[in-house]
C-alpha positions, 0 to 999 in steps of 0.5 A: 500500498506504501508504495503503490501510494507514492510510486504508482498513484502518485508519480506513475499516475498523477492522481496526488488526492489518490496517492495521500490517502493510500498513502494515510490507510498505511501509516494507519496500519502502523503508526509509528515508522519512520519509513511510512511516514516518509512515504505521506510527507513525498506524497504531500509534497508531490501534491504541493501540501509542504505544510504538511510535507514538513510536518511529516517528515519532522515526525518520520526525522524523530521517530528514527533519527537514522532515517537517512531517507527520511531526511532527504524527503525534509529538504527536499520540502523544505526547499520546496517552501522556499526555507532554503537555509534549512533545507541545505542543512538538514540534505547536508545530513543527509549527504554526511550520514549515507558518504554523499550518495547522489540522491542527497546530493540531487536533492541539495542542487536541485535547492541551490539551483531554486536558490538562486547559486547555481556555483554552489548546484555546479560544483555538486553536479561536478562533484558527480560527473566526476564520479563517473569515472569510478562507478555507477551514477544514475543518468536520472540524477546527474539529469536534474543535477546538470538542470539545476546547476544551468546545464540544460542541454546536458540535463536533457542528453542525461535524459535520453539516457536514462529513458533508453536506458531504463533508468529506474529512478527516471522511470519513476520520477520523470513524470510529476517528481517535483524536481524534474519539473521544470524540465516539462517545459523543454519540447525535447524531454517531453518527447521522451515524456510522450515515449513513456507514454506511449510505451505504457499504452502499447 
């Protein structure tokens, strides 16, 4: 029910209220679960209900202070709400506790992009592109980080690669994850979304 709410209703179909309802049912079944709280928080921030998202994600962090994903969700919620200092502090903590996982750096770059601090976003983009020579980095993460850094051509190229490789993160996020929304107005990204939708219909 937890994944059904977020991955299917929210990120695949864009049925935000249905996703929130399912996430609430999941939390009711396990009310002390930090993961269930985080999942509801993600549904709320995807739907633009940011105050509720922040409160829910804060409860998840309080319930499990060692949860990387709860801090990640809280940081994104704070960033979307324009609370940039708090978002950066939260995502810095998430990066520190995860050995600078690309998911944390991608979210952090997104906040810097929203904050109109391209130099900081570019530094994170360079960090991830440098990492590619040593190991795998999701092209979906590289696309978002490039977009935050103001590198639209790179962002589109990585988005194309992510779809061509059927990167699971891209398939989950490309349609409705908030940090992808600035790319939706680009006709090249819209063409990728049409390909995704056409395959779904096939």
